[in-house]
C-alpha positions in Angstrom: -5.4 281.3 77.3 -3.4 282.9 80.5 -0.8 280.8 82.2 -1.3 279.6 86.4 1.1 281.6 88.6 3.1 284.1 87.9 3.4 283.7 84.1 2.0 286.7 82.1 -0.9 286.2 80.4 -0.7 285.8 76.5 -3.6 285.9 73.9 -3.9 283.3 71.3 -2.3 284.1 67.8 -4.2 283.7 64.9 -2.8 281.2 62.1 -1.3 282.9 59.1 -4.0 283.7 56.6 -4.9 280.5 54.0 -2.1 278.4 56.0 -2.1 275.6 58.2 -0.2 277.2 61.0 1.2 274.7 64.3 2.9 276.5 66.8 3.4 280.2 67.4 6.1 282.4 69.4 4.3 284.8 71.9 5.5 287.2 74.6 9.4 287.8 75.5 12.2 285.7 76.2 12.2 284.0 79.7 9.3 282.8 81.7 7.3 283.4 78.5 4.7 280.7 77.3 4.9 279.4 73.5 1.5 279.3 72.0 -0.1 276.9 69.8 -2.2 279.1 67.0 -5.8 278.5 66.4 -5.6 276.4 63.2 -7.8 275.8 60.4 -9.4 272.9 60.5 -8.9 271.9 56.7 -8.7 268.0 56.4 -11.9 266.8 55.6 -13.4 263.1 55.7 -11.9 261.7 52.2 -8.4 263.8 52.4 -8.1 262.1 56.0 -8.7 258.7 55.0 -6.0 258.8 52.1 -3.8 260.5 55.3 -4.8 257.1 57.5 -4.1 255.3 54.2 -1.0 256.3 53.8 0.0 256.2 57.3 -0.7 252.7 58.3 -0.7 251.3 54.9 0.3 252.9 51.2 -1.0 249.5 49.7 0.5 245.8 49.9 4.3 246.3 48.8 6.2 244.5 51.4 4.1 241.6 52.3 5.6 239.1 50.3 8.2 239.0 52.6 5.7 237.1 54.8 5.5 234.7 52.3 8.9 233.8 52.0 9.1 233.9 56.2 5.9 232.0 56.9 4.7 230.4 53.6 1.7 230.8 51.7 -0.8 229.7 54.1 0.7 231.1 57.4 1.3 234.1 55.6 -2.6 234.5 54.6 -3.3 233.4 58.4 -1.6 236.1 59.8 -2.9 238.9 57.4 -6.5 237.8 58.9 -5.6 237.4 62.5 -3.6 240.4 63.0 -6.4 243.3 62.1 -8.6 240.9 64.7 -5.9 241.0 67.7 -4.1 244.0 66.7 -5.8 246.5 63.9 -9.0 247.1 65.2 -8.2 247.6 68.6 -5.7 250.3 67.7 -8.3 251.7 65.7 -10.8 251.7 68.7 -8.3 253.2 70.6 -7.5 256.2 68.5 -11.4 256.9 67.7 -11.8 257.2 71.6 -9.0 259.4 72.5 -8.8 261.2 68.7 -12.2 262.5 69.4 -12.2 263.2 72.6 -8.9 264.8 72.3 -8.7 266.3 69.1 -5.4 268.9 69.4 -2.3 269.3 67.7 0.2 266.8 69.3 -2.4 264.0 69.3 -0.9 261.2 71.3 1.8 263.3 73.2 -1.4 264.8 74.9 -3.2 261.9 75.9 -0.4 260.4 77.5 0.5 263.5 79.4 -3.1 264.5 80.6 -3.2 260.5 81.7 0.0 260.0 83.0 2.2 263.3 83.5 4.8 265.1 81.9 7.6 262.6 81.8 5.1 260.0 80.7 4.2 262.2 77.4 8.0 263.1 76.8 8.7 259.7 76.8 5.9 258.8 74.3 6.5 262.0 71.8 10.3 261.4 72.0 10.0 257.5 71.2 7.7 258.6 68.5 9.9 261.0 67.3 12.8 258.5 66.9 10.6 255.7 65.5 9.8 258.2 62.6 13.7 258.1 61.9 13.3 254.6 61.3 10.0 254.5 59.7 9.7 257.4 57.2 13.8 256.8 56.6 11.9 253.4 55.2 10.0 254.8 51.7 13.3 256.4 50.2 14.9 253.4 50.9 12.4 251.6 48.8 11.6 253.7 46.2 14.8 253.3 44.8 14.6 249.9 45.8 12.1 249.4 43.1 13.7 252.1 40.7 16.9 249.4 40.7 14.6 247.0 39.1 14.5 248.9 36.2 18.2 250.6 36.4 20.3 248.3 38.2 23.4 251.0 38.5 21.5 252.6 41.5 20.6 249.6 43.4 22.1 249.7 46.8 26.2 249.1 47.2 26.7 250.3 43.7 28.6 253.3 42.7 30.0 253.4 46.8 31.3 256.0 48.4 32.0 255.0 51.9 30.5 252.2 53.6 31.1 250.7 57.4 29.3 248.0 59.5 29.7 245.1 56.9 28.0 247.4 54.8 24.9 247.9 57.0 25.6 251.4 56.5 26.6 252.8 52.9 27.0 256.0 51.1 26.5 255.4 47.6 24.6 256.6 44.1 21.7 254.9 45.9 21.6 257.5 49.1 21.9 260.2 47.1 18.7 259.4 44.8 16.9 258.5 47.9 17.6 262.2 49.1 17.0 263.9 45.9 13.4 261.6 46.5 12.7 263.8 49.7 13.2 267.3 48.3 9.9 267.6 46.6 8.2 266.3 49.4 9.6 268.4 51.6 8.4 271.2 49.4 4.7 270.0 49.7 4.4 269.6 53.3 5.7 272.9 53.7 3.0 274.2 51.6 0.3 272.6 54.8 -1.8 269.7 55.6 -5.0 270.4 53.1 -2.3 270.0 49.9 -0.7 266.9 51.3 -4.6 265.5 52.3 -5.7 265.9 49.1 -2.4 264.4 47.0 -3.0 261.4 49.6 -6.5 260.9 48.4 -5.5 261.2 45.0 -2.4 258.9 45.3 -4.6 255.9 47.2 -6.6 255.5 44.3 -3.9 255.2 42.0 -1.9 252.8 43.8 -5.0 250.5 44.2 -5.9 250.2 40.4 -3.5 247.9 39.4 -4.4 245.7 42.5 -7.8 245.2 41.6 -6.7 244.4 38.1 -4.4 241.8 39.9 -6.9 240.5 42.0 -9.8 240.3 39.3 -7.3 237.9 37.4 -6.0 236.1 40.3 -10.0 235.0 41.5 -10.4 234.0 37.5 -7.5 231.6 37.2 -8.6 230.3 40.6 -12.1 229.8 38.7 -10.7 228.5 35.9 -7.5 226.5 36.6 -8.0 223.5 38.6 -5.4 222.8 40.9 -4.4 226.3 42.0 -4.1 226.0 45.6 -2.7 229.1 46.7 -2.5 228.6 50.4 -0.4 225.1 50.0 1.9 224.9 51.7 0.8 226.6 54.9 4.3 226.5 56.1 8.1 226.6 54.5 9.8 223.1 54.9 11.6 222.9 58.4 9.3 225.1 60.0 6.5 224.4 62.7 3.2 226.4 62.9 4.6 228.3 65.8 8.0 229.1 63.9 6.1 230.3 61.0 3.8 232.4 62.4 6.9 234.1 64.4 8.5 234.4 61.7 6.2 236.6 60.0 4.6 238.5 62.4 6.5 241.3 62.6 6.2 241.6 59.1 2.5 241.7 58.9 2.5 244.4 62.0 4.7 246.6 60.1 1.8 246.9 57.8 -0.7 247.5 60.1 1.1 250.2 62.5 0.3 253.9 62.1 -3.4 254.4 62.9 -2.4 256.9 65.8 -0.1 258.8 63.1 -1.9 261.2 61.6 -3.7 262.8 65.3 -0.6 264.8 65.7 -2.6 267.2 63.2 -5.7 267.2 65.2 -6.2 270.8 64.9 -6.0 270.7 61.0 -8.9 268.1 61.0 -12.4 269.4 60.0 -15.1 268.0 62.6 -12.7 265.8 64.1 -15.0 264.6 66.9 -17.0 263.2 64.0 -14.6 263.0 61.1 -11.9 261.0 62.5 -13.8 258.2 64.0 -15.6 257.8 60.4 -12.4 258.2 58.6 -11.1 254.8 60.7 -14.4 253.2 60.3 -13.5 253.3 56.5 -10.0 252.5 56.4 -9.7 249.6 58.7 -11.2 247.4 56.1 -9.6 249.5 52.7 -6.2 248.5 54.3 -7.4 244.9 55.0 -9.1 244.0 52.1 -6.0 245.6 50.0 -3.6 243.5 51.8 -5.7 240.4 51.7 -6.9 240.1 47.8 -4.1 241.0 46.1 -1.7 238.9 48.1 -4.5 235.7 47.2 -4.4 236.7 43.9 -0.5 236.7 44.0 -0.3 233.4 45.5 -3.0 232.1 42.7 -0.5 233.1 40.4 1.8 230.4 40.7 5.0 231.9 41.5 7.3 230.5 43.3 5.0 227.7 43.8 7.9 224.8 44.5 9.9 226.9 46.8 7.9 229.8 48.9 10.7 231.0 50.4 12.0 232.5 47.5 9.1 235.6 48.2 10.6 238.7 48.4 10.0 242.2 47.7 9.1 243.3 44.4 7.3 239.8 43.7 3.7 241.5 43.6 5.2 243.3 40.1 6.4 239.3 38.9 3.0 237.9 40.1 1.2 240.6 37.9 3.5 239.7 35.2 2.4 235.9 35.4 -1.0 237.1 35.5 -1.3 239.9 33.2 2.1 240.5 31.0 4.4 242.7 31.0 2.1 245.8 31.7 0.4 244.8 34.3 4.1 244.4 35.7 4.9 248.0 35.2 1.8 249.3 36.7 2.5 247.5 39.6 6.5 248.9 40.1 4.7 252.3 38.8 2.2 252.2 42.1 4.9 251.0 44.0 7.2 254.4 43.4 3.7 256.3 44.3 3.1 254.3 47.3 6.5 255.3 48.9 5.5 259.0 47.8 2.6 258.9 49.8 3.8 257.1 52.6 6.6 259.5 52.8 4.8 262.8 52.7 2.0 261.6 54.9 4.3 260.7 57.4 6.5 263.8 57.2 3.3 265.3 58.1 1.9 263.8 61.0 6.0 263.1 62.6 6.9 266.6 62.2 4.3 267.9 64.4 6.0 265.8 67.6 9.0 267.9 67.3 6.8 271.0 67.2 4.7 270.5 69.8 7.9 269.1 71.8 9.5 272.5 71.7 6.5 274.5 72.3 6.9 273.0 75.4 10.0 273.7 75.7 11.8 270.5 75.6 13.1 270.8 72.7 14.8 274.3 71.3 12.6 276.6 70.5 13.0 277.3 66.5 11.5 273.8 66.5 8.0 275.3 67.2 8.4 278.2 64.7 6.3 278.2 61.6 6.7 279.0 58.2 5.9 283.0 57.7 3.0 282.0 54.6 1.7 278.8 55.4 2.1 278.2 58.6 3.9 274.6 58.8 6.1 273.8 61.3 9.4 274.3 58.5 12.1 273.6 61.0 10.6 270.7 62.4 10.2 269.5 58.8 13.8 270.5 57.7 15.4 268.7 60.9 13.6 265.7 60.8 14.4 265.3 57.1 18.0 265.3 58.2 17.8 262.6 60.6 15.9 260.6 57.8 18.8 261.1 55.4 20.8 259.8 57.9 18.7 256.5 58.7 18.8 256.3 54.7 22.0 254.8 54.5 21.2 251.8 56.4 20.1 248.6 55.8 16.2 248.2 55.0 16.0 244.7 57.2 17.3 246.3 60.2 15.3 249.5 60.2 12.1 247.6 60.0 12.8 245.2 62.7 14.2 248.4 64.6 11.0 250.3 64.1 8.1 247.6 64.6 10.1 247.5 68.5 10.0 250.9 68.9 6.8 251.5 67.5 5.0 249.3 69.5 6.5 250.3 72.7 5.2 254.0 72.4 1.9 252.0 71.0 1.7 250.5 74.7 1.7 253.9 75.9 -1.4 254.8 74.2 -3.4 252.2 75.7 -2.5 252.7 79.2 -3.4 256.0 78.5 -6.9 255.1 77.6 -7.2 252.8 80.7 -6.0 255.7 83.1 -8.3 258.3 81.5 -11.1 255.7 81.9 -10.4 255.1 85.3 -9.8 258.8 86.5 -12.3 260.7 84.0 -15.5 258.5 83.6 -17.5 261.8 82.7 -15.2 262.9 79.6 -17.0 263.9 76.6 -15.9 261.0 74.2 -18.0 261.5 71.3 -16.6 257.6 70.0 -16.5 254.8 73.2 -15.0 251.4 72.6 -17.9 249.4 73.1 -18.4 247.2 76.2 -17.0 249.0 78.9 -14.1 248.0 80.8 -13.9 244.2 79.2 -14.0 246.1 75.9 -11.2 248.4 77.3 -9.5 245.6 78.7 -9.9 243.2 76.0 -8.4 245.8 73.2 -5.6 246.5 75.6 -4.3 242.8 76.2 -4.7 241.5 72.6 -1.7 244.4 71.2 0.2 243.7 74.5 0.1 240.0 73.8 1.0 240.7 70.1 3.9 242.8 71.3 5.5 240.1 73.6 5.4 237.8 70.8 6.9 240.8 68.3 10.0 241.0 70.8 10.5 237.3 71.6 10.8 236.7 67.7 12.7 239.8 67.2 15.5 238.4 69.8 15.6 235.4 68.2 15.9 236.4 64.5 17.3 240.1 64.6 19.4 240.4 67.7 20.6 243.9 66.3 17.2 245.5 65.7 15.6 244.4 69.0 18.4 246.4 70.9 18.3 249.8 68.7 14.4 249.7 69.3 14.7 248.9 72.9 17.4 251.5 73.1 15.7 254.0 71.3 13.3 254.0 74.0 15.2 253.5 76.9 17.1 257.0 75.1 13.8 258.5 75.3 13.8 257.9 78.9 16.8 259.3 79.6 16.6 262.7 77.6 13.9 263.8 79.7 16.1 265.5 82.6 18.8 267.0 80.0 16.1 268.3 78.0 14.1 269.7 81.4 17.5 271.0 82.3 19.0 272.5 78.9 15.4 273.7 77.5 12.3 273.4 79.8 13.8 274.6 83.0 11.2 276.9 84.8 9.4 277.7 81.6 5.5 277.2 81.6 4.4 274.4 78.6 2.6 275.9 75.5 -1.1 277.3 76.0 -3.4 274.9 73.4 -6.5 275.4 72.2 -9.0 273.4 74.8 -12.3 273.9 73.5 -12.9 270.8 71.6 -11.8 268.9 75.0 -14.4 268.1 77.9 -12.5 266.1 80.9 -15.9 266.1 82.7 -17.2 268.8 85.1 -15.5 270.5 87.5 -11.9 269.5 85.7 -10.0 272.3 83.7 -8.6 270.7 80.7 -5.7 273.0 80.5 -4.5 271.4 84.2 -3.7 268.3 82.4 -2.5 269.6 78.9 -1.0 272.9 80.2 1.2 272.2 83.4 4.2 273.6 84.5 7.0 271.0 85.1 6.7 271.5 88.8 2.9 272.1 89.1 1.0 269.5 91.0 -0.1 266.6 88.6 -3.8 266.6 90.6 -6.0 268.5 88.1 -7.4 272.1 89.1 -11.2 271.9 89.6 -12.8 274.9 88.7 -15.0 276.8 91.5 
């Protein structure tokens, strides 16, 4: 698509044969545009469900901390309440915007279209910064579970360098975390279809041991008298309010990520139908994969006399209590598989963000280049993983809490985009529409906003360093806009994107919103 003004017209390049190209370079250096390639839409429904499942969940691993923080009854209440006030609103927002603007870059373009280049940049950059914290968690978790069999690889063993009181450590644990990433980097370079197909298979693999755990736990509740998995409601010395706040961030973390795969919007087959349908399948699947295994694990009697002892890895011990050592082994193996799927799916979605920012010239052009055979953003994948390697040296709890704060900041911008686009473009083609008119939009926006306030408040009291790290990341994203604009953007036009699936309503040119120049008037161009 030709750029407006004095920029030479460029033609759309085709994606590499058999690949899933994301960004291609077009034209001579200087004022010419970079162009987002016409991608092969190859992620079908079942692989998309797998990618969403791993972008959000990857199984109930990590929920054990909610019991240790809040008590059994409160943890179960959080697992039920958080989907209603957070996960379902997020899924509805993503279904509307993801089906209406199904292009590569996803939420970056939603916010950019609604509120302009600066807001889009903050959304994209803060999301990329979030991936440094979030995606780095899974190599760390993988090695943590490996340490249950091989204690010598545990964090703090065989240390080469350590600082900040051990919160940053270069040791054998870190080396194995880096080795974990290498084959998954190669998998991602091969393309989104392979990652999606792999995710669908891994979803079945990790759910299988939890189906067995659930069956055994329910059988114990039915056949053994006196089993009450919801007792006590809270830990000793806690009020119900303090218990709710203590476990909220952990449970929220397990429901964040419904927007992740939208960054691969050009790679989803029939996105206007497939994406909302995949969300409709994924949300209840994730809810049940949390609720039922946790109920069964609590029914095992593990840590019954002191629920505060519940921590990461206790699903495996609950499996041993209910079924024996063989079930413990299956759950531990499943944990390793889950971290493979989580890292791989989040690397896929996260690597598209720096690629589109680079295509718009806010980052070095090299990040926009694609693999000559597979068409994937190979430089963005490798650079992202270099940052992940740095954060793999950090303490897990600090990473998790900072990740939640930063993720929620970016999410609020997406809800703001939902509201603004409803207001500015009421006739926009929306294959899926949040039901209930303005009441429905207001409700699903207010609930996650209230949750965000609660998480920030709780993090400020329990983990202030993580709060400042998360808020600092969001402020850093905003502060980077001017230097990135001056150093790389300058007067370069935005990338040309494929807008064939986007319709903002009669008389509105989609390119005027999605392909602006930095100095362009933000008022949408009306087609004569």
